[in-house]
Structures are given as C-alpha cells and as structure tokens.
C-alpha positions as CSV (number, residue, x, y, z in Angstrom):
1,M,0.0,0.0,22.5
2,N,2.1,-1.8,19.9
3,E,5.5,-3.4,20.5
4,H,7.3,-0.3,19.4
5,G,5.2,2.2,21.4
6,A,8.1,3.2,23.6
7,R,10.5,3.9,20.6
8,Y,11.9,7.4,20.5
9,F,13.9,9.4,18.0
10,E,17.2,8.0,19.3
11,D,15.9,4.5,18.5
12,Y,15.6,5.2,14.7
13,R,19.3,4.6,13.8
14,P,20.4,5.0,10.2
15,G,20.8,1.7,8.5
16,T,18.4,-0.2,10.7
17,T,15.6,-2.1,8.9
18,H,12.2,-2.9,10.3
19,E,9.9,-5.6,8.9
20,C,6.4,-4.1,9.0
21,G,4.2,-7.1,8.2
22,S,2.1,-7.9,5.3
23,V,-1.3,-7.3,3.8
24,S,-3.4,-9.1,1.2
25,I,-5.5,-7.3,-1.3
26,D,-8.6,-8.6,-3.1
27,E,-10.7,-7.5,-6.1
28,A,-13.5,-6.1,-4.0
29,S,-11.2,-3.8,-2.0
30,I,-9.4,-2.7,-5.2
31,V,-12.7,-1.8,-6.9
32,A,-14.2,-0.1,-3.8
33,F,-11.2,2.1,-3.2
34,A,-10.9,3.1,-6.9
35,K,-14.6,3.8,-7.2
36,E,-14.2,6.4,-4.5
37,F,-10.8,7.8,-5.2
38,D,-9.3,6.7,-8.6
39,P,-12.1,5.5,-10.9
40,Q,-10.0,4.6,-14.0
41,P,-11.3,1.6,-15.9
42,F,-8.3,-0.6,-15.1
43,H,-9.1,-0.1,-11.4
44,V,-12.9,-0.4,-11.3
45,D,-14.0,-2.6,-14.2
46,P,-12.5,-6.1,-14.5
47,V,-13.9,-6.6,-18.1
48,A,-12.5,-3.3,-19.4
49,A,-9.3,-3.9,-17.5
50,A,-8.7,-7.2,-19.3
51,D,-8.2,-5.2,-22.5
52,G,-6.4,-2.3,-20.8
53,P,-2.7,-1.5,-20.4
54,F,-2.1,-4.0,-17.5
55,G,-4.1,-7.0,-19.0
56,G,-6.3,-7.1,-15.9
57,L,-7.6,-5.3,-12.9
58,V,-4.9,-3.5,-10.8
59,A,-5.0,-1.5,-7.6
60,S,-4.6,2.2,-7.7
61,G,-1.1,3.3,-6.7
62,W,-2.8,5.4,-4.0
63,H,-4.5,2.3,-2.6
64,T,-1.1,0.6,-2.4
65,A,0.4,3.7,-0.7
66,V,-2.5,3.7,1.9
67,L,-1.9,0.0,2.6
68,V,1.8,0.5,3.1
69,T,1.1,3.5,5.3
70,R,-1.2,1.5,7.5
71,L,1.5,-1.1,8.1
72,L,4.1,1.6,8.9
73,V,1.7,3.2,11.4
74,D,1.0,-0.2,13.0
75,N,4.5,-1.6,13.0
76,Y,7.1,1.2,12.7
77,L,5.9,4.6,13.8
78,S,5.9,5.0,17.6
79,A,2.7,5.8,19.4
80,A,4.8,7.4,22.2
81,S,6.9,9.7,20.0
82,S,5.5,10.1,16.4
83,L,4.7,13.7,15.7
84,G,3.5,13.2,12.1
85,G,5.0,13.4,8.7
86,I,6.1,16.3,6.7
87,G,6.3,14.7,3.3
88,A,7.1,11.8,1.0
89,D,9.7,11.9,-1.8
90,E,10.4,9.7,-4.8
91,L,7.1,7.9,-4.6
92,R,7.2,5.0,-7.1
93,F,5.0,2.1,-8.2
94,P,7.5,-0.2,-10.1
95,A,4.9,-3.0,-10.8
96,P,1.1,-3.2,-10.5
97,V,-0.6,-4.7,-7.5
98,R,-3.2,-7.3,-8.6
99,P,-6.1,-9.0,-6.8
100,G,-4.8,-11.8,-4.6
101,D,-1.4,-10.2,-4.1
102,T,0.1,-10.2,-0.6
103,L,2.4,-7.2,0.0
104,R,5.3,-7.4,2.5
105,V,6.5,-4.0,3.8
106,R,9.9,-3.0,5.1
107,A,11.2,0.3,6.5
108,T,14.8,1.3,6.5
109,V,16.1,4.4,8.4
110,L,18.1,6.4,5.9
111,E,18.8,9.5,8.0
112,A,18.1,10.7,11.6
113,R,19.0,14.2,12.8
114,R,18.1,16.3,15.7
115,S,16.0,19.4,14.8
116,A,18.0,22.6,15.0
117,S,14.9,24.7,15.8
118,K,13.0,22.3,18.1
119,P,15.5,20.4,20.3
120,D,12.7,18.2,21.7
121,R,12.4,16.3,18.4
122,G,14.3,14.7,15.6
123,I,13.7,14.3,11.9
124,V,13.8,10.8,10.5
125,K,14.0,9.9,6.8
126,T,12.7,6.4,6.0
127,L,12.7,4.3,2.9
128,A,9.5,2.4,2.7
129,E,9.4,-0.6,0.3
130,A,6.7,-3.1,-0.5
131,A,7.1,-6.3,-2.5
132,N,4.5,-8.9,-3.6
133,Q,4.5,-12.5,-2.7
134,D,6.9,-13.3,-5.5
135,G,9.4,-10.7,-4.2
136,N,8.7,-8.2,-7.0
137,P,8.9,-4.6,-5.8
138,V,5.5,-2.8,-6.1
139,F,6.0,0.3,-4.0
140,R,8.9,2.6,-2.9
141,A,8.9,6.0,-1.2
142,T,11.0,8.1,1.1
143,Y,9.0,9.4,4.1
144,I,10.1,12.2,6.4
145,N,8.7,12.2,10.0
146,F,9.2,14.0,13.3
147,F,9.7,12.0,16.5
148,R,10.1,13.2,20.1
149,V,13.4,12.6,21.7
150,R,13.5,10.4,24.7
151,P,12.5,12.2,27.9
152,A,15.2,12.7,30.5
153,P,15.0,10.3,33.4
154,G,12.4,11.5,35.9
155,T,10.6,13.7,33.3
156,P,6.9,13.0,33.1
C-alpha cells in the first residue's frame, strides 16, 4: 500500500497541494502509444514530424493524460477510499511533450463536499497539472472523484 493508502475524504482539504512525482518519456514509448491509439504523423514518424506543425516528434495528448493519471493513482488517490472518477473537465495541453522530457505532476484540491445522496462518500474536485523539466506547463485538467468518508471508530 502506498503512503497515502489510509487517506479518506476528510483528508482532501480544499487548497492543499500534493506533489505526485515525475515521469520521463522517450521516443519509443511515444511512437508505441501513438501507433496503437493516435497514429498521426507527428506522433509516429520522426521524419515526417520534423516537417510537421511541432517541428519534431511529440507525444499524443492522450499519452500525456495517461502518464499523469498513473502518477495520480500512485501518489494521490487513496487505495483505502478511492471509489473512482466521474469525469474530467477543462482538459488542456498547453505545450507539446517531446522525447526526453520529464514531467512533474502536482494535484491541488479545489473543492470537497459530502455527497447529499450517499452520505458514506464525498466528492473531490482536483486540479491536476504537469510541467516539463523546464517548468513549462504541458497538461492541465480538473478531475472529479468519489472518496469514502473515514469510518467511525470501531467500524470494520
């Protein structure tokens, strides 16, 4: 279990920020992901990408989103209380991700409210952001997740 495995809804307080680690991306993973899921020339063909709109090979935005999500799962979402997500809003890719980039991910709790219809859980809205090694933003989205509330003492 990860370090935040015992985190419950009450621990996701608005305004708190969580550093979620980093991940590096290489050309082979960019091409492999894109060949399967987003086979545009600037994602799969370094030669064609050199003459493309980004001046070189870039990761699919969906690849970036998956990498960010993995770091959120590993370092922010609680194994003890996460009940899944219900959506993502305002998904943005402000700059391309290139081979050799290292992305640093941060999560900020924007809102947390108890569910009116299911009192055993709360709804947390989180801003997820990723920046490359130069500090340039490359990803931004708002996620909405359900979390269990902390069990009462003596509750199994």
